[in-house]
C-alpha positions, 0 to 999 in steps of 0.5 A, spaced: 499 500 499 502 506 498 504 510 504 499 515 507 499 522 503 503 518 497 497 522 492 494 527 497 501 530 500 503 530 507 500 526 512 498 532 517 493 534 512 489 527 511 486 525 518 481 520 517 475 521 522 472 514 526 467 512 520 473 511 516 477 507 520 474 501 520 468 496 516 465 496 522 465 503 524 463 505 516 458 501 516 455 503 523 455 510 521 452 508 514 446 504 518 448 498 512 449 491 515 454 486 512 448 482 508 445 489 506 452 490 503 452 483 499 446 485 497 448 491 493 455 487 490 451 482 487 445 486 485 447 493 484 444 494 477 437 492 479 438 499 484 439 504 478 434 507 473 438 508 466 436 514 462 439 518 456 439 526 456 441 529 449 447 532 449 448 539 444 452 535 439 445 530 438 448 524 442 446 521 448 448 522 455 447 515 459 446 517 467 445 512 472 440 514 477 441 510 484 434 509 487 433 512 494 436 508 499 443 507 495 443 515 493 442 516 501 448 512 502 452 515 497 450 521 498 453 520 506 459 517 504 460 524 499 460 527 506 466 523 508 470 523 503 469 531 501 473 534 507 478 529 505 479 532 498 485 538 498 482 542 491 488 544 486 487 551 483 485 549 477 479 544 479 472 547 479 468 542 477 465 539 484 467 543 488 464 549 493 465 556 490 467 554 483 463 553 477 463 553 470 463 561 471 470 561 476 473 557 470 471 561 464 474 567 468 480 563 469 481 564 461 478 571 460 482 575 456 487 570 453 488 570 446 489 562 445 485 556 447 486 549 448 479 545 449 480 537 451 475 533 453 476 526 457 472 520 453 467 517 457 470 520 464 466 517 469 465 509 466 473 510 465 474 511 473 474 503 475 472 499 481 480 498 482 482 506 482 477 507 486 480 502 491 487 505 490 485 512 492 482 510 497 487 506 499 493 511 498 489 515 503 491 510 509 484 507 509 484 499 510 483 495 505 476 492 507 473 500 508 475 502 501 472 496 498 466 497 502 466 505 499 468 502 492 462 497 492 456 502 494 459 507 489 460 503 483 456 499 478 458 494 473 466 496 475 466 503 475 463 509 477 456 511 474 454 518 472 448 520 476 450 518 483 452 523 488 458 519 490 462 520 483 464 527 483 468 527 489 471 520 487 473 522 481 476 529 483 480 524 488 482 520 482 484 526 478 489 529 483 495 526 480 493 529 473 491 535 475 498 536 479 502 533 472 497 537 468 499 544 472 506 542 472 506 542 464 502 548 463 507 552 468 513 550 464 509 551 458 507 558 461 500 557 460 493 557 464 490 550 466 483 549 469 478 543 469 471 542 469 470 535 470 472 532 464 474 539 461 480 541 460 482 548 458 489 551 456 490 558 455 495 563 454 497 570 451 501 567 446 501 561 441 500 555 445 507 552 442 509 548 448 502 543 448 504 541 441 508 536 437 510 541 432 507 548 430 499 549 434 494 547 428 489 551 425 483 555 428 478 549 429 477 541 431 484 538 431 486 531 433 489 530 439 495 526 435 498 533 434 499 534 442 506 533 444 508 526 447 509 529 454 501 531 454 499 525 451 503 521 456 501 524 461 493 522 460 495 515 458 498 514 465 493 516 468 488 513 465 485 517 461 483 517 453 482 524 450 475 525 445 478 525 438 471 530 437 473 535 442 479 537 441 479 544 440 484 550 438 482 557 438 487 564 437 486 571 438 482 571 431 476 566 433 471 565 437 474 563 444 469 559 449 470 555 455 466 549 458 461 553 453 462 561 456 465 565 451 471 569 454 473 574 448 473 580 452 468 579 458 464 573 460 458 571 454 453 566 452 453 564 445 449 569 441 445 562 438 443 561 445 439 567 446 436 567 440 433 560 440 431 562 447 427 569 444 425 564 439 422 560 444 419 565 448 417 568 441 412 561 441 409 561 447 407 569 446 404 567 439 401 560 440 399 560 447 402 555 452 398 549 450 401 549 443 408 551 445 408 545 451 406 540 445 411 543 440 417 543 445 415 536 446 415 534 439 422 537 438 425 535 445 422 529 447 420 528 455 415 530 459 419 537 461 414 543 463 417 548 457 416 553 463 421 550 467 426 549 461 425 556 460 426 559 467 432 555 467 435 558 461 434 565 463 437 564 469 443 561 466 443 567 462 442 572 468 448 568 471 453 569 466 451 576 464 449 579 470 442 580 473 443 588 471 445 586 464 440 589 459 439 583 454 438 579 461 433 584 463 429 584 456 429 576 456 428 576 463 421 580 462 419 577 457 419 570 461 416 573 466 410 576 463 409 569 459 410 566 466 408 570 472 408 564 477 415 563 475 417 570 475 425 571 475 428 577 480 430 583 475 435 587 478 435 594 475 441 597 472 444 603 474 440 608 470 434 606 473 436 606 480 438 613 479 430 615 475 427 612 481 431 614 487 431 621 485 424 625 486 421 633 485 419 636 492 415 643 492 412 647 497 407 653 496 408 657 503 411 663 503 412 664 496 413 656 494 419 652 493 421 646 489 427 642 489 430 635 489 429 629 494 432 622 493 432 615 498 438 612 501 439 606 504 438 606 511 437 613 512 430 614 508 428 620 504 433 626 504 433 633 502 436 639 503 433 643 509 432 649 506 427 645 500 422 644 507 416 649 507 416 652 515 410 647 516 415 641 515 409 639 510 411 638 503 409 634 496 414 628 493 412 626 486 416 623 480 416 626 473 414 619 470 407 620 474 406 628 475 399 627 478 400 621 483 403 627 489 405 623 495 404 629 502 411 628 506 413 631 513 419 632 517 422 627 520 429 630 522 431 637 520 438 641 521 438 648 518 445 648 520 447 643 516 442 644 510 439 637 511 432 634 512 430 627 513 422 626 511 417 621 513 412 619 507 408 614 505 411 612 498 410 604 497 416 601 496 415 599 489 415 606 486 422 607 488 429 605 489 435 607 493 441 610 492 448 607 497 452 612 501 459 612 498 465 607 501 470 613 502 469 621 502 470 625 496 477 628 494 480 633 490 480 631 483 474 625 484 470 625 478 463 626 480 455 627 478 450 631 480 443 629 479 436 633 480 431 637 477 433 643 476 428 649 473 423 643 473 417 644 468 412 639 465 416 633 461 422 635 463 427 629 465 432 627 471 438 632 469 445 629 469 451 633 471 458 630 471 464 634 474 469 633 478 471 636 486 475 641 486 475 643 493 473 641 500 472 646 504 469 647 511 463 652 512 461 654 519 464 648 522 460 644 516 464 640 511 462 640 504 465 638 497 466 644 492 464 642 484 466 643 477 459 642 475 453 648 474 449 646 481 443 651 479 437 652 483 432 646 483 437 641 484 438 642 491 437 636 496 439 632 490 445 626 491 452 627 488 455 621 485 462 618 485 464 614 479 460 608 482 454 611 483 454 612 491 453 619 495 458 622 497 454 629 498 447 632 498 447 639 493 446 645 497 447 651 493 450 653 486 449 657 480 451 664 477 449 668 482 452 664 488 459 663 485 461 657 488 458 649 487 457 646 493 454 640 496 454 638 504 459 632 504 455 626 506 458 624 512 455 630 515 449 626 515 451 620 518 454 625 523 448 628 525 442 623 525 440 620 531 
């Protein structure tokens, strides 16, 4: 038996839990008797449900799903083994905090990509390899064989068992180490997601091929360097000849199905097909679309749940505020209200709905700007508030829909006020406080409603901080942009659209364009 830690590193890193110290302790933990273990060994084939899933290529992926009892045992074993696996940095499949997205991000911006695929990944991991890797951890033979008996089907790992992912990663531990070493020598990045392997660099990947790299597109694995091919064969794996692909700086570069040319993105065909499916629902109706989906793809899956997964995936890759995702998700939500997805507002929408008009008609009347700020409430300049403290608020998109508000806190010395209101939560968004104070030279954006008239929209004025004066012991922010009447009480934002100040006074007559530093608001509020 190889010494403990032979594959997984120093002994200090591998400490077996009590449940794995003997066959009796393992079976007691699983609640399995020796007789049941024998039944699993003899009749495992009857304990799986076999079915096919179509791949993008049109070929079928064979899934062997264990029955409820066996799945529970395999999950318990996976929970015992997971803490023993020391994930190497290139591994992104079947590990917490990693995904196909993190796998693709590792190669973002690279100009040259080699994608390889291990043929028959799970079936190529035999009962003997499973017991061997468990024995290398220091487990007794009978413990390793009991685990392999419960987790293998017909002498190999079944795709569909909850224990197969962690066992496959353990078996690939040496493969990952060898490939990482080769990638380091070849000055490229290596990652693996299950059976998908990717190498990338900013330069042509000369070190991976026996001669020069092939033309962009599919290539024969025979063109790879002998050293690289020996690593695969020496670890018991065979490359899929149909899935070896090389991409250069002039071609479309993808990793685990995600485009990485400049930013993470999905293939255009994915979005096009998704829109076409939604169009079928919108024009044919749900029943007809469900029938069409079943005739094209087979199975009994619900078209709404199927599309929900597709749209969620789009948002996961592109981001929840991406306009393409938001457009597709809006159509999906309209077609399937019970399955509606959350759609994050865009930065522009947050600006638009967080900044409102405020006015009153006491002592001649006044009009200004107010904004909603997370953790604080509705903020404005104190001089925009009536003497009685009663004001009206409305948004330019619904000028007739006015809401009364009253003063919750006001501070004339700082020219700040916080208002009580009854505006429904779905009518507004909230801005956030900046993480750091404004500094001279920082880019800023002042937004509000200067000289508002019917039909006007939010006014956005970019500029920069010119000085940080203190007036009457109040910290202020002076900016380049003109802060004309009507903008008072509006937010002054940094480059991340976070609040660094509340507009105070400005315009041609005032001479200086000043905002109250947001730190004054937080220092004053109870």
